[in-house]
mmCIF file as Biopython writes it, N, C-alpha, C and O atoms, coordinates in Angstrom:
data_model
#
loop_
_atom_site.group_PDB
_atom_site.id
_atom_site.type_symbol
_atom_site.label_atom_id
_atom_site.label_alt_id
_atom_site.label_comp_id
_atom_site.label_asym_id
_atom_site.label_entity_id
_atom_site.label_seq_id
_atom_site.pdbx_PDB_ins_code
_atom_site.Cartn_x
_atom_site.Cartn_y
_atom_site.Cartn_z
_atom_site.occupancy
_atom_site.B_iso_or_equiv
_atom_site.auth_seq_id
_atom_site.auth_asym_id
_atom_site.pdbx_PDB_model_num
ATOM 1   N N  . MET A ? 1  ? 109.991 86.836  122.427 1.0 0.0 1  A 1 
ATOM 2   C CA . MET A ? 1  ? 109.786 86.928  123.839 1.0 0.0 1  A 1 
ATOM 3   C C  . MET A ? 1  ? 111.127 86.980  124.561 1.0 0.0 1  A 1 
ATOM 4   O O  . MET A ? 1  ? 111.310 87.768  125.489 1.0 0.0 1  A 1 
ATOM 5   N N  . GLU A ? 2  ? 112.045 86.152  124.139 1.0 0.0 2  A 1 
ATOM 6   C CA . GLU A ? 2  ? 113.363 86.139  124.774 1.0 0.0 2  A 1 
ATOM 7   C C  . GLU A ? 2  ? 114.112 87.438  124.524 1.0 0.0 2  A 1 
ATOM 8   O O  . GLU A ? 2  ? 114.747 87.987  125.425 1.0 0.0 2  A 1 
ATOM 9   N N  . ARG A ? 3  ? 114.030 87.919  123.301 1.0 0.0 3  A 1 
ATOM 10  C CA . ARG A ? 3  ? 114.777 89.127  122.935 1.0 0.0 3  A 1 
ATOM 11  C C  . ARG A ? 3  ? 114.383 90.332  123.789 1.0 0.0 3  A 1 
ATOM 12  O O  . ARG A ? 3  ? 115.236 91.109  124.217 1.0 0.0 3  A 1 
ATOM 13  N N  . PHE A ? 4  ? 113.075 90.476  124.031 1.0 0.0 4  A 1 
ATOM 14  C CA . PHE A ? 4  ? 112.596 91.644  124.764 1.0 0.0 4  A 1 
ATOM 15  C C  . PHE A ? 4  ? 112.258 91.339  126.218 1.0 0.0 4  A 1 
ATOM 16  O O  . PHE A ? 4  ? 111.908 92.241  126.978 1.0 0.0 4  A 1 
ATOM 17  N N  . GLY A ? 5  ? 112.362 90.079  126.604 1.0 0.0 5  A 1 
ATOM 18  C CA . GLY A ? 5  ? 112.101 89.709  127.988 1.0 0.0 5  A 1 
ATOM 19  C C  . GLY A ? 5  ? 110.660 89.914  128.415 1.0 0.0 5  A 1 
ATOM 20  O O  . GLY A ? 5  ? 110.399 90.391  129.519 1.0 0.0 5  A 1 
ATOM 21  N N  . VAL A ? 6  ? 109.719 89.556  127.543 1.0 0.0 6  A 1 
ATOM 22  C CA . VAL A ? 6  ? 108.303 89.704  127.873 1.0 0.0 6  A 1 
ATOM 23  C C  . VAL A ? 6  ? 107.639 88.329  127.940 1.0 0.0 6  A 1 
ATOM 24  O O  . VAL A ? 6  ? 108.169 87.339  127.437 1.0 0.0 6  A 1 
ATOM 25  N N  . SER A ? 7  ? 106.484 88.296  128.564 1.0 0.0 7  A 1 
ATOM 26  C CA . SER A ? 7  ? 105.751 87.043  128.703 1.0 0.0 7  A 1 
ATOM 27  C C  . SER A ? 7  ? 104.912 86.766  127.455 1.0 0.0 7  A 1 
ATOM 28  O O  . SER A ? 7  ? 104.722 87.638  126.607 1.0 0.0 7  A 1 
ATOM 29  N N  . ARG A ? 8  ? 104.424 85.551  127.365 1.0 0.0 8  A 1 
ATOM 30  C CA . ARG A ? 8  ? 103.545 85.172  126.260 1.0 0.0 8  A 1 
ATOM 31  C C  . ARG A ? 8  ? 102.284 86.021  126.240 1.0 0.0 8  A 1 
ATOM 32  O O  . ARG A ? 8  ? 101.792 86.397  125.176 1.0 0.0 8  A 1 
ATOM 33  N N  . THR A ? 9  ? 101.772 86.317  127.419 1.0 0.0 9  A 1 
ATOM 34  C CA . THR A ? 9  ? 100.559 87.133  127.523 1.0 0.0 9  A 1 
ATOM 35  C C  . THR A ? 9  ? 100.777 88.514  126.925 1.0 0.0 9  A 1 
ATOM 36  O O  . THR A ? 9  ? 99.919  89.023  126.204 1.0 0.0 9  A 1 
ATOM 37  N N  . VAL A ? 10 ? 101.909 89.117  127.217 1.0 0.0 10 A 1 
ATOM 38  C CA . VAL A ? 10 ? 102.230 90.450  126.684 1.0 0.0 10 A 1 
ATOM 39  C C  . VAL A ? 10 ? 102.357 90.380  125.162 1.0 0.0 10 A 1 
ATOM 40  O O  . VAL A ? 10 ? 101.864 91.260  124.456 1.0 0.0 10 A 1 
ATOM 41  N N  . LEU A ? 11 ? 103.008 89.351  124.663 1.0 0.0 11 A 1 
ATOM 42  C CA . LEU A ? 11 ? 103.162 89.185  123.218 1.0 0.0 11 A 1 
ATOM 43  C C  . LEU A ? 11 ? 101.813 89.025  122.536 1.0 0.0 11 A 1 
ATOM 44  O O  . LEU A ? 11 ? 101.557 89.651  121.507 1.0 0.0 11 A 1 
ATOM 45  N N  . ARG A ? 12 ? 100.951 88.192  123.100 1.0 0.0 12 A 1 
ATOM 46  C CA . ARG A ? 12 ? 99.612  87.993  122.520 1.0 0.0 12 A 1 
ATOM 47  C C  . ARG A ? 12 ? 98.821  89.292  122.476 1.0 0.0 12 A 1 
ATOM 48  O O  . ARG A ? 12 ? 98.165  89.592  121.478 1.0 0.0 12 A 1 
ATOM 49  N N  . GLU A ? 13 ? 98.882  90.060  123.553 1.0 0.0 13 A 1 
ATOM 50  C CA . GLU A ? 13 ? 98.163  91.328  123.601 1.0 0.0 13 A 1 
ATOM 51  C C  . GLU A ? 13 ? 98.702  92.312  122.567 1.0 0.0 13 A 1 
ATOM 52  O O  . GLU A ? 13 ? 97.926  93.028  121.933 1.0 0.0 13 A 1 
ATOM 53  N N  . ALA A ? 14 ? 100.009 92.355  122.392 1.0 0.0 14 A 1 
ATOM 54  C CA . ALA A ? 14 ? 100.607 93.241  121.389 1.0 0.0 14 A 1 
ATOM 55  C C  . ALA A ? 14 ? 100.167 92.828  119.989 1.0 0.0 14 A 1 
ATOM 56  O O  . ALA A ? 14 ? 99.834  93.681  119.167 1.0 0.0 14 A 1 
ATOM 57  N N  . LEU A ? 15 ? 100.164 91.528  119.715 1.0 0.0 15 A 1 
ATOM 58  C CA . LEU A ? 15 ? 99.721  91.053  118.397 1.0 0.0 15 A 1 
ATOM 59  C C  . LEU A ? 15 ? 98.243  91.355  118.178 1.0 0.0 15 A 1 
ATOM 60  O O  . LEU A ? 15 ? 97.839  91.701  117.068 1.0 0.0 15 A 1 
ATOM 61  N N  . ARG A ? 16 ? 97.435  91.226  119.229 1.0 0.0 16 A 1 
ATOM 62  C CA . ARG A ? 16 ? 96.009  91.554  119.119 1.0 0.0 16 A 1 
ATOM 63  C C  . ARG A ? 16 ? 95.817  93.034  118.780 1.0 0.0 16 A 1 
ATOM 64  O O  . ARG A ? 16 ? 94.968  93.386  117.961 1.0 0.0 16 A 1 
ATOM 65  N N  . THR A ? 17 ? 96.606  93.885  119.412 1.0 0.0 17 A 1 
ATOM 66  C CA . THR A ? 17 ? 96.518  95.322  119.148 1.0 0.0 17 A 1 
ATOM 67  C C  . THR A ? 17 ? 96.914  95.639  117.713 1.0 0.0 17 A 1 
ATOM 68  O O  . THR A ? 17 ? 96.224  96.400  117.034 1.0 0.0 17 A 1 
ATOM 69  N N  . LEU A ? 18 ? 98.018  95.066  117.244 1.0 0.0 18 A 1 
ATOM 70  C CA . LEU A ? 18 ? 98.459  95.297  115.863 1.0 0.0 18 A 1 
ATOM 71  C C  . LEU A ? 18 ? 97.447  94.774  114.858 1.0 0.0 18 A 1 
ATOM 72  O O  . LEU A ? 18 ? 97.247  95.382  113.806 1.0 0.0 18 A 1 
ATOM 73  N N  . THR A ? 19 ? 96.806  93.653  115.171 1.0 0.0 19 A 1 
ATOM 74  C CA . THR A ? 19 ? 95.779  93.100  114.290 1.0 0.0 19 A 1 
ATOM 75  C C  . THR A ? 19 ? 94.567  94.024  114.242 1.0 0.0 19 A 1 
ATOM 76  O O  . THR A ? 19 ? 94.019  94.272  113.168 1.0 0.0 19 A 1 
ATOM 77  N N  . SER A ? 20 ? 94.148  94.533  115.392 1.0 0.0 20 A 1 
ATOM 78  C CA . SER A ? 20 ? 92.974  95.416  115.430 1.0 0.0 20 A 1 
ATOM 79  C C  . SER A ? 20 ? 93.223  96.717  114.674 1.0 0.0 20 A 1 
ATOM 80  O O  . SER A ? 20 ? 92.283  97.320  114.156 1.0 0.0 20 A 1 
ATOM 81  N N  . LYS A ? 21 ? 94.469  97.149  114.606 1.0 0.0 21 A 1 
ATOM 82  C CA . LYS A ? 21 ? 94.814  98.363  113.864 1.0 0.0 21 A 1 
ATOM 83  C C  . LYS A ? 21 ? 95.053  98.081  112.386 1.0 0.0 21 A 1 
ATOM 84  O O  . LYS A ? 21 ? 95.278  99.005  111.604 1.0 0.0 21 A 1 
ATOM 85  N N  . GLY A ? 22 ? 95.004  96.801  111.999 1.0 0.0 22 A 1 
ATOM 86  C CA . GLY A ? 22 ? 95.154  96.443  110.595 1.0 0.0 22 A 1 
ATOM 87  C C  . GLY A ? 22 ? 96.586  96.401  110.096 1.0 0.0 22 A 1 
ATOM 88  O O  . GLY A ? 22 ? 96.815  96.396  108.886 1.0 0.0 22 A 1 
ATOM 89  N N  . LEU A ? 23 ? 97.556  96.371  111.005 1.0 0.0 23 A 1 
ATOM 90  C CA . LEU A ? 23 ? 98.959  96.365  110.586 1.0 0.0 23 A 1 
ATOM 91  C C  . LEU A ? 23 ? 99.468  94.957  110.286 1.0 0.0 23 A 1 
ATOM 92  O O  . LEU A ? 23 ? 100.379 94.782  109.477 1.0 0.0 23 A 1 
ATOM 93  N N  . ILE A ? 24 ? 98.882  93.962  110.936 1.0 0.0 24 A 1 
ATOM 94  C CA . ILE A ? 24 ? 99.277  92.572  110.688 1.0 0.0 24 A 1 
ATOM 95  C C  . ILE A ? 24 ? 98.024  91.735  110.526 1.0 0.0 24 A 1 
ATOM 96  O O  . ILE A ? 24 ? 96.929  92.153  110.900 1.0 0.0 24 A 1 
ATOM 97  N N  . GLU A ? 25 ? 98.198  90.549  109.966 1.0 0.0 25 A 1 
ATOM 98  C CA . GLU A ? 25 ? 97.104  89.587  109.892 1.0 0.0 25 A 1 
ATOM 99  C C  . GLU A ? 25 ? 97.640  88.244  110.363 1.0 0.0 25 A 1 
ATOM 100 O O  . GLU A ? 25 ? 98.765  87.854  110.052 1.0 0.0 25 A 1 
ATOM 101 N N  . SER A ? 26 ? 96.815  87.563  111.106 1.0 0.0 26 A 1 
ATOM 102 C CA . SER A ? 26 ? 97.219  86.295  111.676 1.0 0.0 26 A 1 
ATOM 103 C C  . SER A ? 26 ? 96.182  85.248  111.299 1.0 0.0 26 A 1 
ATOM 104 O O  . SER A ? 26 ? 94.986  85.431  111.526 1.0 0.0 26 A 1 
ATOM 105 N N  . ARG A ? 27 ? 96.656  84.146  110.719 1.0 0.0 27 A 1 
ATOM 106 C CA . ARG A ? 27 ? 95.753  83.065  110.316 1.0 0.0 27 A 1 
ATOM 107 C C  . ARG A ? 27 ? 96.315  81.723  110.766 1.0 0.0 27 A 1 
ATOM 108 O O  . ARG A ? 27 ? 97.526  81.499  110.750 1.0 0.0 27 A 1 
ATOM 109 N N  . PRO A ? 28 ? 95.414  80.840  111.166 1.0 0.0 28 A 1 
ATOM 110 C CA . PRO A ? 28 ? 95.870  79.492  111.528 1.0 0.0 28 A 1 
ATOM 111 C C  . PRO A ? 28 ? 96.514  78.798  110.328 1.0 0.0 28 A 1 
ATOM 112 O O  . PRO A ? 28 ? 96.052  78.949  109.198 1.0 0.0 28 A 1 
ATOM 113 N N  . LYS A ? 29 ? 97.550  78.058  110.569 1.0 0.0 29 A 1 
ATOM 114 C CA . LYS A ? 29 ? 98.286  77.274  109.574 1.0 0.0 29 A 1 
ATOM 115 C C  . LYS A ? 29 ? 99.051  78.122  108.563 1.0 0.0 29 A 1 
ATOM 116 O O  . LYS A ? 29 ? 99.763  77.577  107.720 1.0 0.0 29 A 1 
ATOM 117 N N  . VAL A ? 30 ? 98.917  79.445  108.631 1.0 0.0 30 A 1 
ATOM 118 C CA . VAL A ? 30 ? 99.648  80.346  107.738 1.0 0.0 30 A 1 
ATOM 119 C C  . VAL A ? 30 ? 100.671 81.138  108.534 1.0 0.0 30 A 1 
ATOM 120 O O  . VAL A ? 30 ? 101.816 81.297  108.112 1.0 0.0 30 A 1 
ATOM 121 N N  . GLY A ? 31 ? 100.245 81.635  109.695 1.0 0.0 31 A 1 
ATOM 122 C CA . GLY A ? 31 ? 101.127 82.408  110.539 1.0 0.0 31 A 1 
ATOM 123 C C  . GLY A ? 31 ? 100.725 83.868  110.595 1.0 0.0 31 A 1 
ATOM 124 O O  . GLY A ? 31 ? 99.624  84.241  110.188 1.0 0.0 31 A 1 
ATOM 125 N N  . THR A ? 32 ? 101.619 84.679  111.096 1.0 0.0 32 A 1 
ATOM 126 C CA . THR A ? 32 ? 101.384 86.111  111.244 1.0 0.0 32 A 1 
ATOM 127 C C  . THR A ? 32 ? 102.246 86.856  110.239 1.0 0.0 32 A 1 
ATOM 128 O O  . THR A ? 32 ? 103.449 86.620  110.129 1.0 0.0 32 A 1 
ATOM 129 N N  . ARG A ? 33 ? 101.612 87.750  109.516 1.0 0.0 33 A 1 
ATOM 130 C CA . ARG A ? 33 ? 102.323 88.514  108.486 1.0 0.0 33 A 1 
ATOM 131 C C  . ARG A ? 33 ? 101.983 89.990  108.581 1.0 0.0 33 A 1 
ATOM 132 O O  . ARG A ? 33 ? 100.874 90.363  108.963 1.0 0.0 33 A 1 
ATOM 133 N N  . VAL A ? 34 ? 102.941 90.817  108.234 1.0 0.0 34 A 1 
ATOM 134 C CA . VAL A ? 34 ? 102.714 92.262  108.168 1.0 0.0 34 A 1 
ATOM 135 C C  . VAL A ? 34 ? 101.953 92.547  106.880 1.0 0.0 34 A 1 
ATOM 136 O O  . VAL A ? 34 ? 102.328 92.080  105.804 1.0 0.0 34 A 1 
ATOM 137 N N  . ARG A ? 35 ? 100.879 93.320  107.006 1.0 0.0 35 A 1 
ATOM 138 C CA . ARG A ? 35 ? 100.083 93.670  105.823 1.0 0.0 35 A 1 
ATOM 139 C C  . ARG A ? 35 ? 100.825 94.715  104.995 1.0 0.0 35 A 1 
ATOM 140 O O  . ARG A ? 35 ? 101.713 95.407  105.494 1.0 0.0 35 A 1 
ATOM 141 N N  . ALA A ? 36 ? 100.454 94.815  103.744 1.0 0.0 36 A 1 
ATOM 142 C CA . ALA A ? 36 ? 101.051 95.806  102.846 1.0 0.0 36 A 1 
ATOM 143 C C  . ALA A ? 36 ? 100.795 97.210  103.397 1.0 0.0 36 A 1 
ATOM 144 O O  . ALA A ? 36 ? 99.733  97.487  103.954 1.0 0.0 36 A 1 
ATOM 145 N N  . LYS A ? 37 ? 101.766 98.072  103.236 1.0 0.0 37 A 1 
ATOM 146 C CA . LYS A ? 37 ? 101.665 99.422  103.800 1.0 0.0 37 A 1 
ATOM 147 C C  . LYS A ? 37 ? 100.454 100.188 103.264 1.0 0.0 37 A 1 
ATOM 148 O O  . LYS A ? 37 ? 99.892  101.022 103.974 1.0 0.0 37 A 1 
ATOM 149 N N  . ASP A ? 38 ? 100.054 99.923  102.047 1.0 0.0 38 A 1 
ATOM 150 C CA . ASP A ? 38 ? 98.886  100.626 101.491 1.0 0.0 38 A 1 
ATOM 151 C C  . ASP A ? 38 ? 97.574  100.177 102.143 1.0 0.0 38 A 1 
ATOM 152 O O  . ASP A ? 38 ? 96.544  100.822 101.946 1.0 0.0 38 A 1 
ATOM 153 N N  . ALA A ? 39 ? 97.592  99.093  102.910 1.0 0.0 39 A 1 
ATOM 154 C CA . ALA A ? 39 ? 96.403  98.619  103.622 1.0 0.0 39 A 1 
ATOM 155 C C  . ALA A ? 39 ? 96.319  99.201  105.038 1.0 0.0 39 A 1 
ATOM 156 O O  . ALA A ? 39 ? 95.309  99.026  105.719 1.0 0.0 39 A 1 
ATOM 157 N N  . TRP A ? 40 ? 97.367  99.887  105.480 1.0 0.0 40 A 1 
ATOM 158 C CA . TRP A ? 40 ? 97.381  100.455 106.823 1.0 0.0 40 A 1 
ATOM 159 C C  . TRP A ? 40 ? 96.523  101.711 106.888 1.0 0.0 40 A 1 
ATOM 160 O O  . TRP A ? 40 ? 96.353  102.404 105.886 1.0 0.0 40 A 1 
ATOM 161 N N  . ASN A ? 41 ? 95.989  101.999 108.055 1.0 0.0 41 A 1 
ATOM 162 C CA . ASN A ? 41 ? 95.293  103.253 108.290 1.0 0.0 41 A 1 
ATOM 163 C C  . ASN A ? 41 ? 96.342  104.254 108.766 1.0 0.0 41 A 1 
ATOM 164 O O  . ASN A ? 41 ? 96.652  104.319 109.956 1.0 0.0 41 A 1 
ATOM 165 N N  . LEU A ? 42 ? 96.872  105.013 107.857 1.0 0.0 42 A 1 
ATOM 166 C CA . LEU A ? 42 ? 97.975  105.919 108.158 1.0 0.0 42 A 1 
ATOM 167 C C  . LEU A ? 42 ? 97.558  107.118 109.027 1.0 0.0 42 A 1 
ATOM 168 O O  . LEU A ? 42 ? 98.412  107.850 109.525 1.0 0.0 42 A 1 
ATOM 169 N N  . LEU A ? 43 ? 96.261  107.311 109.202 1.0 0.0 43 A 1 
ATOM 170 C CA . LEU A ? 43 ? 95.790  108.412 110.043 1.0 0.0 43 A 1 
ATOM 171 C C  . LEU A ? 43 ? 95.535  107.981 111.486 1.0 0.0 43 A 1 
ATOM 172 O O  . LEU A ? 43 ? 95.136  108.799 112.315 1.0 0.0 43 A 1 
ATOM 173 N N  . ASP A ? 44 ? 95.761  106.710 111.788 1.0 0.0 44 A 1 
ATOM 174 C CA . ASP A ? 44 ? 95.620  106.220 113.153 1.0 0.0 44 A 1 
ATOM 175 C C  . ASP A ? 44 ? 96.686  106.896 114.028 1.0 0.0 44 A 1 
ATOM 176 O O  . ASP A ? 44 ? 97.840  107.019 113.618 1.0 0.0 44 A 1 
ATOM 177 N N  . ALA A ? 45 ? 96.303  107.324 115.207 1.0 0.0 45 A 1 
ATOM 178 C CA . ALA A ? 45 ? 97.230  108.059 116.080 1.0 0.0 45 A 1 
ATOM 179 C C  . ALA A ? 45 ? 98.480  107.256 116.406 1.0 0.0 45 A 1 
ATOM 180 O O  . ALA A ? 45 ? 99.581  107.808 116.416 1.0 0.0 45 A 1 
ATOM 181 N N  . ASP A ? 46 ? 98.330  105.967 116.670 1.0 0.0 46 A 1 
ATOM 182 C CA . ASP A ? 46 ? 99.498  105.140 117.000 1.0 0.0 46 A 1 
ATOM 183 C C  . ASP A ? 46 ? 100.411 104.945 115.794 1.0 0.0 46 A 1 
ATOM 184 O O  . ASP A ? 46 ? 101.631 104.880 115.942 1.0 0.0 46 A 1 
ATOM 185 N N  . VAL A ? 47 ? 99.836  104.855 114.625 1.0 0.0 47 A 1 
ATOM 186 C CA . VAL A ? 47 ? 100.653 104.693 113.403 1.0 0.0 47 A 1 
ATOM 187 C C  . VAL A ? 47 ? 101.402 105.980 113.113 1.0 0.0 47 A 1 
ATOM 188 O O  . VAL A ? 47 ? 102.546 105.944 112.660 1.0 0.0 47 A 1 
ATOM 189 N N  . LEU A ? 48 ? 100.777 107.103 113.366 1.0 0.0 48 A 1 
ATOM 190 C CA . LEU A ? 48 ? 101.435 108.395 113.144 1.0 0.0 48 A 1 
ATOM 191 C C  . LEU A ? 48 ? 102.639 108.591 114.046 1.0 0.0 48 A 1 
ATOM 192 O O  . LEU A ? 48 ? 103.611 109.240 113.661 1.0 0.0 48 A 1 
ATOM 193 N N  . GLU A ? 49 ? 102.575 108.033 115.244 1.0 0.0 49 A 1 
ATOM 194 C CA . GLU A ? 49 ? 103.703 108.174 116.174 1.0 0.0 49 A 1 
ATOM 195 C C  . GLU A ? 49 ? 104.862 107.401 115.636 1.0 0.0 49 A 1 
ATOM 196 O O  . GLU A ? 49 ? 105.927 107.374 116.253 1.0 0.0 49 A 1 
#
């Protein structure tokens, strides 16, 4: 948040978007992790960009 100068709300929304696209997974007591590249939907328009 400090690095990019964004609010907590913006960060949460970005993480929600990445989770919905299957790029990251977030679990309580484990944290947020980037999923393996082979689990990504590479045909998603945002991923292609």
